[in-house]
C-alpha positions in Angstrom: 89.7 -125.4 -212.2 87.6 -123.0 -210.1 84.7 -123.2 -212.5 84.8 -127.1 -212.5 84.6 -127.0 -208.8 81.5 -124.7 -208.6 80.0 -126.9 -211.2 80.8 -130.0 -209.0 79.3 -128.4 -206.0 76.3 -127.5 -207.9 75.9 -130.9 -209.1 76.2 -132.5 -205.6 73.8 -130.0 -204.1 71.3 -130.7 -206.8 71.6 -134.5 -206.5 71.2 -134.3 -202.6 68.4 -131.9 -202.9 66.8 -134.4 -205.6 67.1 -137.3 -203.1 66.0 -135.6 -200.3 62.8 -135.0 -202.0 62.3 -138.3 -203.3 63.1 -139.5 -199.7 60.2 -137.5 -198.3 57.4 -140.0 -197.6 54.0 -139.0 -198.8 51.8 -138.6 -196.0 47.8 -138.2 -196.1 45.3 -138.1 -193.1 41.7 -139.2 -192.4 39.3 -138.8 -189.4 38.7 -142.4 -188.9 36.0 -141.8 -186.4 34.1 -139.5 -188.7 34.6 -142.1 -191.5 33.0 -144.9 -189.0 30.3 -142.8 -187.9 29.2 -142.1 -191.4 29.3 -145.6 -192.7 25.9 -147.1 -193.3 26.8 -150.5 -191.9 27.7 -148.5 -188.5 24.6 -146.8 -188.3 22.5 -150.0 -188.7 24.9 -151.6 -186.1 24.1 -148.8 -183.9 20.6 -149.2 -184.4 20.7 -153.0 -183.5 22.8 -152.2 -180.3 20.3 -149.6 -179.1 17.4 -152.0 -179.6 19.2 -154.7 -177.7 20.1 -152.4 -175.0 16.5 -151.3 -175.0 15.3 -155.0 -174.8 17.6 -155.9 -172.0 17.1 -152.9 -169.9 13.4 -153.4 -170.1 13.7 -156.8 -168.6 16.0 -155.9 -165.7 13.7 -152.8 -165.1 10.7 -155.0 -164.9 12.6 -157.3 -162.5 13.5 -154.2 -160.4 10.0 -152.9 -160.2 8.8 -156.5 -159.2 11.5 -156.5 -156.4 10.7 -152.9 -155.0 6.8 -154.1 -155.2 7.6 -157.2 -153.1 9.9 -155.2 -150.7 7.2 -152.5 -150.2 4.6 -155.6 -149.6 6.8 -157.3 -147.1 7.7 -154.0 -145.1 3.8 -153.3 -144.9 3.3 -156.8 -143.7 6.2 -157.1 -141.6 4.3 -155.9 -138.2 2.0 -158.8 -138.8 4.6 -161.4 -139.3 7.1 -163.2 -137.0 10.6 -162.3 -136.8 11.4 -165.5 -138.4 9.2 -164.9 -141.4 10.4 -161.3 -141.8 14.0 -162.6 -141.7 13.1 -165.2 -144.4 11.5 -162.5 -146.5 14.4 -160.1 -146.0 16.7 -162.9 -147.3 14.5 -163.6 -150.3 14.7 -159.9 -151.3 18.5 -159.7 -150.8 18.6 -162.9 -153.2 16.4 -161.4 -155.7 18.5 -158.1 -155.7 21.8 -160.4 -156.0 20.0 -162.0 -159.1 19.0 -158.7 -160.7 22.6 -157.4 -160.2 23.9 -160.8 -161.8 21.3 -160.2 -164.9 22.8 -156.6 -165.3 26.3 -157.8 -165.4 25.3 -160.6 -168.0 23.3 -158.0 -169.9 26.3 -155.7 -169.9 28.6 -158.4 -171.2 26.2 -159.7 -174.0 25.9 -156.0 -175.1 29.7 -155.8 -175.2 29.8 -158.9 -177.0 27.5 -157.9 -179.7 29.1 -154.6 -180.0 32.2 -156.5 -180.6 30.8 -159.0 -183.1 29.0 -156.0 -184.9 31.8 -153.3 -185.1 35.0 -155.7 -186.0 33.9 -156.3 -189.6 33.0 -152.7 -190.2 36.3 -151.3 -188.8 38.2 -154.1 -190.9 36.3 -152.9 -193.9 37.2 -149.1 -193.3 40.9 -150.1 -192.8 40.9 -152.3 -195.9 39.5 -149.2 -197.8 42.0 -146.8 -196.3 45.0 -149.0 -197.1 43.6 -149.5 -200.8 43.2 -145.6 -201.3 46.4 -145.2 -199.8 48.3 -147.5 -202.1 46.3 -146.3 -205.2 47.3 -142.7 -204.4 51.0 -143.5 -203.6 51.1 -142.4 -199.9 53.5 -144.2 -197.6 51.7 -143.0 -194.2 48.1 -142.2 -193.4 47.7 -140.5 -190.1 44.3 -140.7 -188.1 43.2 -137.0 -187.9 40.3 -137.8 -185.2 39.9 -135.7 -182.3 42.6 -136.7 -179.4 44.4 -139.1 -182.2 47.7 -137.2 -181.8 47.5 -135.0 -185.3 48.2 -131.5 -184.6 48.2 -130.3 -188.0 46.5 -131.8 -191.1 47.6 -129.8 -194.2 48.1 -132.8 -196.3 45.9 -134.9 -198.4 42.4 -135.8 -196.8 41.4 -139.2 -197.9 37.9 -139.4 -196.3 36.0 -138.5 -199.6 38.2 -141.0 -201.6 37.7 -143.8 -198.8 33.8 -143.2 -198.9 33.8 -143.6 -202.6 35.8 -146.8 -202.2 33.1 -148.1 -199.7 30.6 -147.0 -202.2 28.6 -144.2 -199.9 
């Protein structure tokens, strides 16, 4: 009877241990930030955004230079003009500055809109590839191992190389 109890306890422990091991979720990690930075589509998007930023910046810079030149001209001519003309010119410069400020805000909004338009499909593609690789390899959870993402220790399987292969780069 004592012997039977030992076998029963051993069997219960074996079943519990097996169930515990099987209940453990498989976890992997990937540095999503690194993946996105290395994607060819991201490099193309960055180049396009940089070009747009330079174009918008050049237009605004030209307007600012024109406004400074006009302000300097008006300031130099101020002693020879009437107070009414100087007030009118000062108002003109202020209006010009407001227009430039509005243009800067519009350019910033356009840049943000373009960034969202370009990056959304890239991020979606990366997430689909991560999900596909995780499912193929049987992982239940994939943690983002990007700096500051909250993963403190990443000793498990790193999916970066497999996801790059899935994305064909």
